[in-house]
C-alpha positions in Angstrom: 1.1 -4.6 -11.3 4.1 -4.2 -9.0 5.1 -7.5 -7.4 6.0 -7.4 -3.7 8.8 -9.7 -2.3 6.0 -11.5 -0.4 4.1 -12.3 -3.6 7.2 -13.6 -5.3 8.0 -15.7 -2.3 4.4 -17.1 -2.2 4.5 -17.9 -5.9 7.8 -19.6 -5.6 6.5 -21.7 -2.8 3.5 -22.7 -4.9 5.8 -23.5 -7.8 8.0 -25.7 -5.5 4.9 -27.4 -4.3 3.7 -28.2 -7.8 7.1 -29.6 -8.7 6.9 -31.8 -5.6 3.4 -32.9 -6.5 4.4 -33.9 -10.0 7.2 -36.1 -8.6 4.9 -37.5 -5.9 2.1 -38.4 -8.3 4.5 -39.9 -10.9 6.0 -42.0 -8.1 2.6 -43.2 -6.9 1.5 -44.1 -10.4 4.6 -46.3 -10.7 4.1 -48.0 -7.3 0.3 -48.5 -7.1 -0.5 -52.2 -7.3 -3.3 -54.7 -7.4 -6.9 -54.1 -8.4 -6.6 -50.4 -7.4 -4.0 -49.9 -10.1 -6.7 -50.0 -12.8 -8.2 -46.7 -11.4 -5.5 -45.1 -9.5 -2.6 -45.3 -11.9 -4.4 -43.2 -14.5 -5.6 -40.8 -11.7 -2.0 -40.3 -10.4 -0.7 -39.9 -14.0 -3.4 -37.3 -14.7 -2.6 -35.4 -11.4 1.1 -35.4 -12.3 0.4 -33.9 -15.7 -1.9 -31.3 -14.1 0.9 -30.4 -11.7 3.2 -29.8 -14.6 0.6 -27.4 -16.1 0.1 -25.6 -12.8 3.9 -25.2 -12.4 4.1 -23.7 -15.9 1.3 -21.2 -15.1 3.0 -20.2 -11.8 6.4 -19.9 -13.5 5.0 -17.7 -16.2 3.4 -15.5 -13.5 6.7 -15.1 -11.8 8.4 -14.1 -15.1 5.6 -11.7 -15.9 6.1 -10.1 -12.4 9.9 -9.9 -12.8 10.6 -12.6 -10.2 13.1 -15.4 -10.5 11.4 -18.8 -10.5 12.7 -21.6 -8.3 13.9 -24.8 -10.1 13.9 -27.1 -7.1 10.8 -28.9 -5.7 9.6 -28.4 -2.1 11.9 -30.1 0.4 8.8 -31.7 2.0 9.5 -35.5 1.9 7.5 -37.6 -0.5 6.3 -40.6 1.6 7.0 -43.8 -0.2 4.2 -46.4 0.1 2.7 -49.3 -1.8 -0.5 -49.0 0.2 -3.0 -47.2 -2.0 -4.8 -45.8 1.1 -1.5 -44.1 2.3 -1.0 -42.8 -1.2 -4.4 -41.2 -1.2 -3.9 -39.7 2.3 -0.6 -38.1 1.1 -2.4 -36.9 -2.0 -5.1 -35.3 0.1 -2.5 -33.6 2.3 -0.7 -32.3 -0.7 -3.8 -31.0 -2.3 -5.0 -29.3 0.8 -1.7 -27.5 1.3 -1.7 -26.4 -2.3 -5.3 -25.2 -1.9 -4.3 -23.1 1.1 -1.3 -21.7 -0.7 -3.4 -20.5 -3.7 -6.0 -19.1 -1.4 -3.3 -16.9 0.2 -1.9 -15.8 -3.2 -5.2 -15.0 -4.9 -6.1 -11.7 -3.0 -2.6 -10.4 -3.8 -3.4 -10.5 -7.6 -6.5 -8.4 -7.6 -4.8 -5.7 -9.7 -3.9 -8.0 -12.5 -7.0 -9.7 -13.9 -5.2 -12.0 -16.2 -2.9 -13.4 -13.4 -5.9 -13.5 -11.0 -7.9 -15.6 -13.4 -5.0 -18.0 -14.1 -4.3 -18.6 -10.4 -8.0 -18.8 -9.7 -8.3 -21.7 -12.2 -5.5 -23.5 -10.4 -7.3 -22.9 -7.1 -10.5 -24.4 -8.5 -8.6 -27.5 -9.7 -7.1 -27.9 -6.2 -10.5 -27.6 -4.6 -11.9 -30.2 -7.0 -9.0 -32.6 -6.2 -9.7 -32.2 -2.5 -13.4 -32.9 -3.0 -12.6 -36.0 -5.1 -10.1 -37.4 -2.6 -12.5 -36.8 0.3 -15.1 -39.0 -1.5 -12.7 -42.0 -1.8 -10.8 -41.9 1.5 
């Protein structure tokens, strides 16, 4: 499969988003307090770890396609809060944006079944995260 500059740019955007998500979830895991800490700290830690895996998959896709992977996270600010509701709202916003990014990328990978499947699995995870967050917000 020949990568287009557009595809490389979209994958790098997705990678930067995953790097940001990892930092955001780790931050929220550290700052969530009170009774909600019992459930949300492990949730945020799990999401941070998932973002690391997603970043690794996207980075590997970039290498496979001959692109140069970004090393910086997205410049979108990470909103600091100790209010668990605000954390969850920010998480939902982040997951929806990632979901949209992968929905844009996926059709561009039709020629490469292996990459298509890898990115599709990330999209499914993003969709599950959105659904989970919608149930608790």
